SEZA-786934 format. One record per residue (C-alpha): x, y, z; chain; residue number from 1; residue in three letters. Coordinates in steps of 0.5 Angstrom, whole numbers, plus 500, padded with zeros to 3 digits. Layout:
% residues N
<rec xx="X" yy="Y" zz="Z" unit="A" pos="NUM" code="ALA"/>
...
END
This chain:
% residues 327
<rec xx="686" yy="520" zz="083" unit="A" pos="1" code="MET"/>
<rec xx="681" yy="521" zz="089" unit="A" pos="2" code="GLU"/>
<rec xx="685" yy="521" zz="096" unit="A" pos="3" code="ALA"/>
<rec xx="683" yy="516" zz="102" unit="A" pos="4" code="SER"/>
<rec xx="682" yy="518" zz="109" unit="A" pos="5" code="ALA"/>
<rec xx="689" yy="520" zz="111" unit="A" pos="6" code="GLY"/>
<rec xx="692" yy="522" zz="104" unit="A" pos="7" code="THR"/>
<rec xx="695" yy="528" zz="102" unit="A" pos="8" code="SER"/>
<rec xx="694" yy="529" zz="094" unit="A" pos="9" code="PRO"/>
<rec xx="699" yy="533" zz="090" unit="A" pos="10" code="GLN"/>
<rec xx="698" yy="536" zz="083" unit="A" pos="11" code="ASN"/>
<rec xx="705" yy="534" zz="080" unit="A" pos="12" code="PRO"/>
<rec xx="704" yy="540" zz="076" unit="A" pos="13" code="ASP"/>
<rec xx="704" yy="544" zz="082" unit="A" pos="14" code="ARG"/>
<rec xx="708" yy="540" zz="088" unit="A" pos="15" code="VAL"/>
<rec xx="712" yy="535" zz="085" unit="A" pos="16" code="GLY"/>
<rec xx="716" yy="530" zz="088" unit="A" pos="17" code="PHE"/>
<rec xx="723" yy="533" zz="090" unit="A" pos="18" code="SER"/>
<rec xx="729" yy="532" zz="094" unit="A" pos="19" code="TRP"/>
<rec xx="734" yy="536" zz="098" unit="A" pos="20" code="SER"/>
<rec xx="739" yy="534" zz="104" unit="A" pos="21" code="VAL"/>
<rec xx="734" yy="537" zz="109" unit="A" pos="22" code="SER"/>
<rec xx="728" yy="533" zz="106" unit="A" pos="23" code="ARG"/>
<rec xx="733" yy="526" zz="107" unit="A" pos="24" code="HIS"/>
<rec xx="735" yy="528" zz="114" unit="A" pos="25" code="ASP"/>
<rec xx="727" yy="529" zz="116" unit="A" pos="26" code="CYS"/>
<rec xx="726" yy="522" zz="113" unit="A" pos="27" code="PHE"/>
<rec xx="731" yy="519" zz="116" unit="A" pos="28" code="GLU"/>
<rec xx="729" yy="522" zz="123" unit="A" pos="29" code="SER"/>
<rec xx="722" yy="520" zz="123" unit="A" pos="30" code="CYS"/>
<rec xx="717" yy="518" zz="117" unit="A" pos="31" code="ARG"/>
<rec xx="711" yy="521" zz="121" unit="A" pos="32" code="ARG"/>
<rec xx="715" yy="528" zz="121" unit="A" pos="33" code="ARG"/>
<rec xx="717" yy="527" zz="114" unit="A" pos="34" code="TYR"/>
<rec xx="709" yy="526" zz="112" unit="A" pos="35" code="PHE"/>
<rec xx="707" yy="532" zz="116" unit="A" pos="36" code="TYR"/>
<rec xx="713" yy="536" zz="113" unit="A" pos="37" code="SER"/>
<rec xx="712" yy="535" zz="106" unit="A" pos="38" code="TYR"/>
<rec xx="705" yy="533" zz="105" unit="A" pos="39" code="TYR"/>
<rec xx="700" yy="535" zz="110" unit="A" pos="40" code="ALA"/>
<rec xx="703" yy="541" zz="111" unit="A" pos="41" code="ALA"/>
<rec xx="702" yy="543" zz="104" unit="A" pos="42" code="ASN"/>
<rec xx="694" yy="543" zz="105" unit="A" pos="43" code="GLU"/>
<rec xx="693" yy="544" zz="112" unit="A" pos="44" code="ASP"/>
<rec xx="695" yy="551" zz="115" unit="A" pos="45" code="PRO"/>
<rec xx="696" yy="549" zz="122" unit="A" pos="46" code="GLU"/>
<rec xx="701" yy="543" zz="120" unit="A" pos="47" code="ILE"/>
<rec xx="704" yy="548" zz="116" unit="A" pos="48" code="HIS"/>
<rec xx="705" yy="553" zz="122" unit="A" pos="49" code="ARG"/>
<rec xx="707" yy="548" zz="126" unit="A" pos="50" code="LEU"/>
<rec xx="713" yy="546" zz="121" unit="A" pos="51" code="LYS"/>
<rec xx="715" yy="553" zz="121" unit="A" pos="52" code="LYS"/>
<rec xx="716" yy="553" zz="129" unit="A" pos="53" code="LEU"/>
<rec xx="724" yy="555" zz="130" unit="A" pos="54" code="SER"/>
<rec xx="727" yy="552" zz="136" unit="A" pos="55" code="ALA"/>
<rec xx="732" yy="556" zz="140" unit="A" pos="56" code="LEU"/>
<rec xx="739" yy="553" zz="136" unit="A" pos="57" code="PRO"/>
<rec xx="735" yy="553" zz="129" unit="A" pos="58" code="LEU"/>
<rec xx="733" yy="561" zz="130" unit="A" pos="59" code="TRP"/>
<rec xx="740" yy="563" zz="132" unit="A" pos="60" code="ALA"/>
<rec xx="743" yy="559" zz="126" unit="A" pos="61" code="GLY"/>
<rec xx="738" yy="563" zz="121" unit="A" pos="62" code="ASN"/>
<rec xx="739" yy="570" zz="124" unit="A" pos="63" code="VAL"/>
<rec xx="747" yy="568" zz="123" unit="A" pos="64" code="VAL"/>
<rec xx="745" yy="566" zz="116" unit="A" pos="65" code="HIS"/>
<rec xx="740" yy="572" zz="114" unit="A" pos="66" code="GLU"/>
<rec xx="745" yy="577" zz="117" unit="A" pos="67" code="THR"/>
<rec xx="751" yy="574" zz="113" unit="A" pos="68" code="ILE"/>
<rec xx="747" yy="574" zz="107" unit="A" pos="69" code="GLU"/>
<rec xx="744" yy="581" zz="107" unit="A" pos="70" code="THR"/>
<rec xx="752" yy="583" zz="108" unit="A" pos="71" code="PHE"/>
<rec xx="754" yy="580" zz="102" unit="A" pos="72" code="LEU"/>
<rec xx="749" yy="582" zz="098" unit="A" pos="73" code="LYS"/>
<rec xx="750" yy="589" zz="100" unit="A" pos="74" code="GLU"/>
<rec xx="757" yy="590" zz="101" unit="A" pos="75" code="ARG"/>
<rec xx="763" yy="588" zz="097" unit="A" pos="76" code="GLY"/>
<rec xx="769" yy="591" zz="101" unit="A" pos="77" code="VAL"/>
<rec xx="771" yy="589" zz="108" unit="A" pos="78" code="ALA"/>
<rec xx="767" yy="593" zz="114" unit="A" pos="79" code="PRO"/>
<rec xx="771" yy="597" zz="119" unit="A" pos="80" code="SER"/>
<rec xx="771" yy="594" zz="126" unit="A" pos="81" code="ASP"/>
<rec xx="766" yy="599" zz="128" unit="A" pos="82" code="ALA"/>
<rec xx="762" yy="597" zz="122" unit="A" pos="83" code="GLU"/>
<rec xx="762" yy="590" zz="123" unit="A" pos="84" code="ALA"/>
<rec xx="760" yy="591" zz="131" unit="A" pos="85" code="GLU"/>
<rec xx="754" yy="595" zz="129" unit="A" pos="86" code="ALA"/>
<rec xx="752" yy="589" zz="124" unit="A" pos="87" code="VAL"/>
<rec xx="753" yy="584" zz="130" unit="A" pos="88" code="VAL"/>
<rec xx="749" yy="589" zz="135" unit="A" pos="89" code="LYS"/>
<rec xx="743" yy="590" zz="130" unit="A" pos="90" code="ALA"/>
<rec xx="742" yy="582" zz="129" unit="A" pos="91" code="ALA"/>
<rec xx="742" yy="581" zz="137" unit="A" pos="92" code="VAL"/>
<rec xx="738" yy="588" zz="139" unit="A" pos="93" code="HIS"/>
<rec xx="734" yy="589" zz="133" unit="A" pos="94" code="GLY"/>
<rec xx="732" yy="582" zz="129" unit="A" pos="95" code="GLN"/>
<rec xx="733" yy="577" zz="135" unit="A" pos="96" code="MET"/>
<rec xx="729" yy="582" zz="140" unit="A" pos="97" code="LEU"/>
<rec xx="723" yy="583" zz="135" unit="A" pos="98" code="ALA"/>
<rec xx="723" yy="575" zz="134" unit="A" pos="99" code="ASP"/>
<rec xx="722" yy="574" zz="141" unit="A" pos="100" code="TRP"/>
<rec xx="717" yy="579" zz="142" unit="A" pos="101" code="ARG"/>
<rec xx="713" yy="576" zz="136" unit="A" pos="102" code="ASP"/>
<rec xx="714" yy="569" zz="139" unit="A" pos="103" code="SER"/>
<rec xx="711" yy="571" zz="146" unit="A" pos="104" code="GLU"/>
<rec xx="705" yy="575" zz="143" unit="A" pos="105" code="SER"/>
<rec xx="703" yy="569" zz="138" unit="A" pos="106" code="GLY"/>
<rec xx="705" yy="572" zz="132" unit="A" pos="107" code="SER"/>
<rec xx="704" yy="568" zz="125" unit="A" pos="108" code="LEU"/>
<rec xx="710" yy="571" zz="123" unit="A" pos="109" code="ARG"/>
<rec xx="715" yy="568" zz="128" unit="A" pos="110" code="PHE"/>
<rec xx="714" yy="563" zz="133" unit="A" pos="111" code="ARG"/>
<rec xx="719" yy="559" zz="137" unit="A" pos="112" code="LEU"/>
<rec xx="718" yy="552" zz="139" unit="A" pos="113" code="PHE"/>
<rec xx="719" yy="553" zz="146" unit="A" pos="114" code="GLU"/>
<rec xx="713" yy="558" zz="146" unit="A" pos="115" code="HIS"/>
<rec xx="709" yy="554" zz="143" unit="A" pos="116" code="GLU"/>
<rec xx="710" yy="548" zz="147" unit="A" pos="117" code="TYR"/>
<rec xx="710" yy="552" zz="154" unit="A" pos="118" code="GLN"/>
<rec xx="718" yy="550" zz="155" unit="A" pos="119" code="THR"/>
<rec xx="721" yy="554" zz="160" unit="A" pos="120" code="PRO"/>
<rec xx="727" yy="558" zz="157" unit="A" pos="121" code="VAL"/>
<rec xx="732" yy="560" zz="162" unit="A" pos="122" code="GLU"/>
<rec xx="736" yy="566" zz="162" unit="A" pos="123" code="ALA"/>
<rec xx="742" yy="562" zz="161" unit="A" pos="124" code="GLU"/>
<rec xx="739" yy="559" zz="155" unit="A" pos="125" code="ASP"/>
<rec xx="738" yy="566" zz="152" unit="A" pos="126" code="LYS"/>
<rec xx="745" yy="568" zz="154" unit="A" pos="127" code="LYS"/>
<rec xx="748" yy="562" zz="150" unit="A" pos="128" code="ILE"/>
<rec xx="744" yy="563" zz="144" unit="A" pos="129" code="VAL"/>
<rec xx="745" yy="570" zz="144" unit="A" pos="130" code="VAL"/>
<rec xx="753" yy="569" zz="145" unit="A" pos="131" code="GLY"/>
<rec xx="753" yy="564" zz="139" unit="A" pos="132" code="ILE"/>
<rec xx="750" yy="569" zz="134" unit="A" pos="133" code="VAL"/>
<rec xx="755" yy="574" zz="136" unit="A" pos="134" code="MET"/>
<rec xx="761" yy="570" zz="136" unit="A" pos="135" code="ARG"/>
<rec xx="759" yy="567" zz="130" unit="A" pos="136" code="SER"/>
<rec xx="758" yy="574" zz="126" unit="A" pos="137" code="LEU"/>
<rec xx="764" yy="576" zz="129" unit="A" pos="138" code="ARG"/>
<rec xx="768" yy="570" zz="127" unit="A" pos="139" code="ASN"/>
<rec xx="765" yy="571" zz="120" unit="A" pos="140" code="PHE"/>
<rec xx="768" yy="578" zz="119" unit="A" pos="141" code="PHE"/>
<rec xx="775" yy="576" zz="121" unit="A" pos="142" code="ARG"/>
<rec xx="775" yy="570" zz="117" unit="A" pos="143" code="SER"/>
<rec xx="780" yy="568" zz="112" unit="A" pos="144" code="PRO"/>
<rec xx="774" yy="566" zz="108" unit="A" pos="145" code="THR"/>
<rec xx="771" yy="572" zz="107" unit="A" pos="146" code="LEU"/>
<rec xx="777" yy="576" zz="106" unit="A" pos="147" code="ALA"/>
<rec xx="778" yy="571" zz="100" unit="A" pos="148" code="ALA"/>
<rec xx="772" yy="572" zz="097" unit="A" pos="149" code="ALA"/>
<rec xx="772" yy="580" zz="098" unit="A" pos="150" code="LEU"/>
<rec xx="779" yy="579" zz="095" unit="A" pos="151" code="ALA"/>
<rec xx="776" yy="575" zz="089" unit="A" pos="152" code="ALA"/>
<rec xx="772" yy="581" zz="087" unit="A" pos="153" code="GLY"/>
<rec xx="764" yy="581" zz="087" unit="A" pos="154" code="ARG"/>
<rec xx="764" yy="580" zz="079" unit="A" pos="155" code="ASP"/>
<rec xx="767" yy="573" zz="081" unit="A" pos="156" code="ARG"/>
<rec xx="761" yy="571" zz="086" unit="A" pos="157" code="TRP"/>
<rec xx="757" yy="566" zz="083" unit="A" pos="158" code="LEU"/>
<rec xx="751" yy="565" zz="088" unit="A" pos="159" code="THR"/>
<rec xx="749" yy="568" zz="094" unit="A" pos="160" code="ILE"/>
<rec xx="743" yy="564" zz="098" unit="A" pos="161" code="GLU"/>
<rec xx="740" yy="563" zz="091" unit="A" pos="162" code="ASP"/>
<rec xx="735" yy="557" zz="091" unit="A" pos="163" code="LEU"/>
<rec xx="736" yy="553" zz="085" unit="A" pos="164" code="VAL"/>
<rec xx="735" yy="546" zz="082" unit="A" pos="165" code="SER"/>
<rec xx="738" yy="540" zz="078" unit="A" pos="166" code="PHE"/>
<rec xx="735" yy="533" zz="076" unit="A" pos="167" code="GLU"/>
<rec xx="738" yy="526" zz="078" unit="A" pos="168" code="VAL"/>
<rec xx="735" yy="521" zz="075" unit="A" pos="169" code="ASP"/>
<rec xx="729" yy="525" zz="074" unit="A" pos="170" code="GLY"/>
<rec xx="728" yy="527" zz="081" unit="A" pos="171" code="VAL"/>
<rec xx="728" yy="535" zz="082" unit="A" pos="172" code="ALA"/>
<rec xx="734" yy="536" zz="087" unit="A" pos="173" code="VAL"/>
<rec xx="733" yy="543" zz="091" unit="A" pos="174" code="PHE"/>
<rec xx="739" yy="546" zz="094" unit="A" pos="175" code="LEU"/>
<rec xx="741" yy="553" zz="097" unit="A" pos="176" code="ARG"/>
<rec xx="749" yy="555" zz="097" unit="A" pos="177" code="MET"/>
<rec xx="751" yy="560" zz="102" unit="A" pos="178" code="ASP"/>
<rec xx="756" yy="563" zz="097" unit="A" pos="179" code="LEU"/>
<rec xx="760" yy="560" zz="091" unit="A" pos="180" code="ALA"/>
<rec xx="765" yy="564" zz="088" unit="A" pos="181" code="TYR"/>
<rec xx="771" yy="563" zz="083" unit="A" pos="182" code="ARG"/>
<rec xx="778" yy="565" zz="086" unit="A" pos="183" code="ASP"/>
<rec xx="784" yy="568" zz="082" unit="A" pos="184" code="PRO"/>
<rec xx="786" yy="561" zz="080" unit="A" pos="185" code="ASP"/>
<rec xx="780" yy="560" zz="077" unit="A" pos="186" code="GLY"/>
<rec xx="778" yy="555" zz="082" unit="A" pos="187" code="ARG"/>
<rec xx="770" yy="555" zz="084" unit="A" pos="188" code="VAL"/>
<rec xx="770" yy="555" zz="092" unit="A" pos="189" code="VAL"/>
<rec xx="763" yy="553" zz="095" unit="A" pos="190" code="ILE"/>
<rec xx="762" yy="555" zz="102" unit="A" pos="191" code="VAL"/>
<rec xx="757" yy="553" zz="107" unit="A" pos="192" code="ASP"/>
<rec xx="757" yy="557" zz="114" unit="A" pos="193" code="TRP"/>
<rec xx="755" yy="553" zz="120" unit="A" pos="194" code="LYS"/>
<rec xx="754" yy="555" zz="127" unit="A" pos="195" code="THR"/>
<rec xx="755" yy="549" zz="130" unit="A" pos="196" code="GLY"/>
<rec xx="761" yy="546" zz="133" unit="A" pos="197" code="ARG"/>
<rec xx="761" yy="539" zz="131" unit="A" pos="198" code="GLY"/>
<rec xx="760" yy="535" zz="124" unit="A" pos="199" code="GLU"/>
<rec xx="753" yy="535" zz="122" unit="A" pos="200" code="GLY"/>
<rec xx="750" yy="528" zz="119" unit="A" pos="201" code="ARG"/>
<rec xx="750" yy="530" zz="112" unit="A" pos="202" code="PHE"/>
<rec xx="754" yy="536" zz="112" unit="A" pos="203" code="ASN"/>
<rec xx="759" yy="532" zz="107" unit="A" pos="204" code="GLU"/>
<rec xx="753" yy="530" zz="102" unit="A" pos="205" code="ILE"/>
<rec xx="751" yy="537" zz="102" unit="A" pos="206" code="GLN"/>
<rec xx="757" yy="540" zz="100" unit="A" pos="207" code="MET"/>
<rec xx="758" yy="534" zz="095" unit="A" pos="208" code="ALA"/>
<rec xx="751" yy="536" zz="092" unit="A" pos="209" code="GLY"/>
<rec xx="753" yy="543" zz="091" unit="A" pos="210" code="TYR"/>
<rec xx="759" yy="541" zz="087" unit="A" pos="211" code="ALA"/>
<rec xx="755" yy="536" zz="083" unit="A" pos="212" code="LEU"/>
<rec xx="751" yy="542" zz="081" unit="A" pos="213" code="TYR"/>
<rec xx="757" yy="547" zz="080" unit="A" pos="214" code="ALA"/>
<rec xx="759" yy="541" zz="075" unit="A" pos="215" code="ALA"/>
<rec xx="752" yy="540" zz="072" unit="A" pos="216" code="ARG"/>
<rec xx="752" yy="548" zz="071" unit="A" pos="217" code="GLN"/>
<rec xx="759" yy="548" zz="067" unit="A" pos="218" code="GLY"/>
<rec xx="762" yy="552" zz="072" unit="A" pos="219" code="TRP"/>
<rec xx="768" yy="548" zz="071" unit="A" pos="220" code="VAL"/>
<rec xx="771" yy="544" zz="066" unit="A" pos="221" code="ALA"/>
<rec xx="773" yy="538" zz="071" unit="A" pos="222" code="SER"/>
<rec xx="771" yy="537" zz="078" unit="A" pos="223" code="PRO"/>
<rec xx="778" yy="538" zz="080" unit="A" pos="224" code="GLU"/>
<rec xx="777" yy="545" zz="079" unit="A" pos="225" code="GLU"/>
<rec xx="772" yy="545" zz="085" unit="A" pos="226" code="ILE"/>
<rec xx="773" yy="546" zz="093" unit="A" pos="227" code="ARG"/>
<rec xx="768" yy="546" zz="098" unit="A" pos="228" code="THR"/>
<rec xx="769" yy="549" zz="105" unit="A" pos="229" code="GLU"/>
<rec xx="765" yy="548" zz="111" unit="A" pos="230" code="LEU"/>
<rec xx="766" yy="554" zz="116" unit="A" pos="231" code="ALA"/>
<rec xx="764" yy="553" zz="123" unit="A" pos="232" code="TYR"/>
<rec xx="764" yy="560" zz="125" unit="A" pos="233" code="LEU"/>
<rec xx="762" yy="559" zz="133" unit="A" pos="234" code="ALA"/>
<rec xx="769" yy="555" zz="134" unit="A" pos="235" code="VAL"/>
<rec xx="772" yy="558" zz="129" unit="A" pos="236" code="PRO"/>
<rec xx="774" yy="552" zz="124" unit="A" pos="237" code="ARG"/>
<rec xx="774" yy="551" zz="117" unit="A" pos="238" code="TYR"/>
<rec xx="774" yy="544" zz="113" unit="A" pos="239" code="VAL"/>
<rec xx="776" yy="545" zz="106" unit="A" pos="240" code="ARG"/>
<rec xx="775" yy="539" zz="101" unit="A" pos="241" code="ARG"/>
<rec xx="778" yy="538" zz="094" unit="A" pos="242" code="ASP"/>
<rec xx="773" yy="535" zz="089" unit="A" pos="243" code="VAL"/>
<rec xx="774" yy="529" zz="084" unit="A" pos="244" code="ASP"/>
<rec xx="769" yy="525" zz="079" unit="A" pos="245" code="ALA"/>
<rec xx="769" yy="519" zz="085" unit="A" pos="246" code="LYS"/>
<rec xx="766" yy="524" zz="090" unit="A" pos="247" code="ARG"/>
<rec xx="761" yy="527" zz="085" unit="A" pos="248" code="LEU"/>
<rec xx="759" yy="520" zz="083" unit="A" pos="249" code="ASP"/>
<rec xx="758" yy="518" zz="090" unit="A" pos="250" code="GLN"/>
<rec xx="753" yy="524" zz="091" unit="A" pos="251" code="ALA"/>
<rec xx="749" yy="522" zz="085" unit="A" pos="252" code="GLN"/>
<rec xx="748" yy="515" zz="087" unit="A" pos="253" code="ALA"/>
<rec xx="746" yy="517" zz="095" unit="A" pos="254" code="PHE"/>
<rec xx="741" yy="522" zz="092" unit="A" pos="255" code="ILE"/>
<rec xx="738" yy="517" zz="087" unit="A" pos="256" code="ALA"/>
<rec xx="738" yy="511" zz="093" unit="A" pos="257" code="LYS"/>
<rec xx="735" yy="516" zz="098" unit="A" pos="258" code="SER"/>
<rec xx="730" yy="519" zz="093" unit="A" pos="259" code="ALA"/>
<rec xx="728" yy="512" zz="091" unit="A" pos="260" code="GLY"/>
<rec xx="727" yy="510" zz="099" unit="A" pos="261" code="ARG"/>
<rec xx="722" yy="516" zz="100" unit="A" pos="262" code="MET"/>
<rec xx="718" yy="514" zz="093" unit="A" pos="263" code="LYS"/>
<rec xx="717" yy="507" zz="095" unit="A" pos="264" code="ALA"/>
<rec xx="713" yy="509" zz="101" unit="A" pos="265" code="LEU"/>
<rec xx="708" yy="513" zz="097" unit="A" pos="266" code="LEU"/>
<rec xx="701" yy="511" zz="095" unit="A" pos="267" code="LEU"/>
<rec xx="702" yy="513" zz="088" unit="A" pos="268" code="ASP"/>
<rec xx="709" yy="515" zz="086" unit="A" pos="269" code="PRO"/>
<rec xx="707" yy="518" zz="080" unit="A" pos="270" code="LEU"/>
<rec xx="702" yy="523" zz="083" unit="A" pos="271" code="ALA"/>
<rec xx="706" yy="524" zz="089" unit="A" pos="272" code="ASN"/>
<rec xx="701" yy="522" zz="093" unit="A" pos="273" code="VAL"/>
<rec xx="702" yy="520" zz="101" unit="A" pos="274" code="ALA"/>
<rec xx="698" yy="517" zz="106" unit="A" pos="275" code="ARG"/>
<rec xx="699" yy="518" zz="114" unit="A" pos="276" code="LEU"/>
<rec xx="698" yy="511" zz="115" unit="A" pos="277" code="GLU"/>
<rec xx="704" yy="509" zz="111" unit="A" pos="278" code="ASP"/>
<rec xx="709" yy="513" zz="115" unit="A" pos="279" code="PHE"/>
<rec xx="709" yy="510" zz="122" unit="A" pos="280" code="PRO"/>
<rec xx="711" yy="514" zz="128" unit="A" pos="281" code="MET"/>
<rec xx="718" yy="513" zz="132" unit="A" pos="282" code="ILE"/>
<rec xx="719" yy="510" zz="139" unit="A" pos="283" code="ASP"/>
<rec xx="724" yy="515" zz="141" unit="A" pos="284" code="ARG"/>
<rec xx="721" yy="520" zz="147" unit="A" pos="285" code="PRO"/>
<rec xx="728" yy="524" zz="147" unit="A" pos="286" code="ARG"/>
<rec xx="727" yy="526" zz="139" unit="A" pos="287" code="VAL"/>
<rec xx="719" yy="526" zz="140" unit="A" pos="288" code="CYS"/>
<rec xx="720" yy="531" zz="146" unit="A" pos="289" code="GLN"/>
<rec xx="723" yy="536" zz="141" unit="A" pos="290" code="ARG"/>
<rec xx="719" yy="535" zz="135" unit="A" pos="291" code="CYS"/>
<rec xx="715" yy="541" zz="132" unit="A" pos="292" code="ASN"/>
<rec xx="709" yy="536" zz="131" unit="A" pos="293" code="PHE"/>
<rec xx="709" yy="533" zz="138" unit="A" pos="294" code="ARG"/>
<rec xx="702" yy="536" zz="139" unit="A" pos="295" code="GLY"/>
<rec xx="699" yy="532" zz="133" unit="A" pos="296" code="LEU"/>
<rec xx="702" yy="525" zz="135" unit="A" pos="297" code="CYS"/>
<rec xx="701" yy="526" zz="143" unit="A" pos="298" code="PHE"/>
<rec xx="695" yy="531" zz="143" unit="A" pos="299" code="PRO"/>
<rec xx="694" yy="529" zz="151" unit="A" pos="300" code="ARG"/>
<rec xx="701" yy="531" zz="152" unit="A" pos="301" code="ALA"/>
<rec xx="702" yy="537" zz="148" unit="A" pos="302" code="ARG"/>
<rec xx="705" yy="541" zz="154" unit="A" pos="303" code="ALA"/>
<rec xx="708" yy="536" zz="158" unit="A" pos="304" code="GLU"/>
<rec xx="714" yy="532" zz="158" unit="A" pos="305" code="VAL"/>
<rec xx="713" yy="525" zz="154" unit="A" pos="306" code="LEU"/>
<rec xx="714" yy="518" zz="158" unit="A" pos="307" code="PRO"/>
<rec xx="721" yy="516" zz="157" unit="A" pos="308" code="GLY"/>
<rec xx="723" yy="523" zz="155" unit="A" pos="309" code="ALA"/>
<rec xx="728" yy="527" zz="160" unit="A" pos="310" code="PRO"/>
<rec xx="725" yy="533" zz="164" unit="A" pos="311" code="PRO"/>
<rec xx="726" yy="540" zz="161" unit="A" pos="312" code="GLU"/>
<rec xx="733" yy="542" zz="163" unit="A" pos="313" code="GLY"/>
<rec xx="736" yy="536" zz="165" unit="A" pos="314" code="ALA"/>
<rec xx="742" yy="534" zz="161" unit="A" pos="315" code="GLN"/>
<rec xx="741" yy="539" zz="156" unit="A" pos="316" code="ARG"/>
<rec xx="744" yy="537" zz="149" unit="A" pos="317" code="PRO"/>
<rec xx="750" yy="541" zz="147" unit="A" pos="318" code="ALA"/>
<rec xx="747" yy="547" zz="143" unit="A" pos="319" code="VAL"/>
<rec xx="748" yy="546" zz="135" unit="A" pos="320" code="THR"/>
<rec xx="746" yy="549" zz="130" unit="A" pos="321" code="MET"/>
<rec xx="742" yy="547" zz="123" unit="A" pos="322" code="THR"/>
<rec xx="739" yy="550" zz="118" unit="A" pos="323" code="ARG"/>
<rec xx="734" yy="547" zz="113" unit="A" pos="324" code="GLU"/>
<rec xx="737" yy="547" zz="106" unit="A" pos="325" code="VAL"/>
<rec xx="732" yy="547" zz="100" unit="A" pos="326" code="GLY"/>
<rec xx="725" yy="545" zz="100" unit="A" pos="327" code="SER"/>
END
């Protein structure tokens, strides 16, 4: 099918329609942002570059997750206090410093939202971000969650940050569990590291989706043999939930409904073809001011404060960390 102006044609054999929690979050926050992220970015290198911009909170969360992933994949025993502190300092003085320099130089490898849109970054902002990374990693090494996983033994670990998928009503669902392991009692424990302080909008559905995948894979004989854990490392706080069949049914219904709403806006759902004009912009200046694609929606205000948005630095929202999961 030939695409009209503003259409992003998709080859179903190459890039078919799929669902993930991050995709749902994007769709709910702004339809135009969703179009840019999951359609236009596949074909336009500049839009793809903008999609990959990382704001300060997201950057901190990614550094923590990448550091934990590397540690878990390379080590099977608890580190000494000195070894743990060396890992923390390497994340800050190595990775974060290199990322910052690359972003300032305009590198294609890594670019901060704040540098792209010439948003001043105060010394206090840098201190907050670095503090969250250091505190989260130190709490990770001291956490009962890590102790339990190490005590179970690496041979009982089921996945570490593996991108996997399964189907719900014919739709591919992508997810990436931070850690899943089988405890000594045979229960499957699914862990997600969080670097924010508060509950995310879709944290619980994310964890239920993980549990649904575990059940589909046959890791357990019944849902009751699964436990999920949200580990808020910056606090620290650990939210543990038992799983049952009702929770899995609710997750499946949620995914099916969400995917249906997304596909309803497509020009051709079977071919996964979307048009820009079918995905309207929102009228929420505070949200648009922090969007990676604000330069596309408001080209004349690329480096300016949008009408109705608070000035940069005024009434700053609490720093929370989120991370994209899946595709």
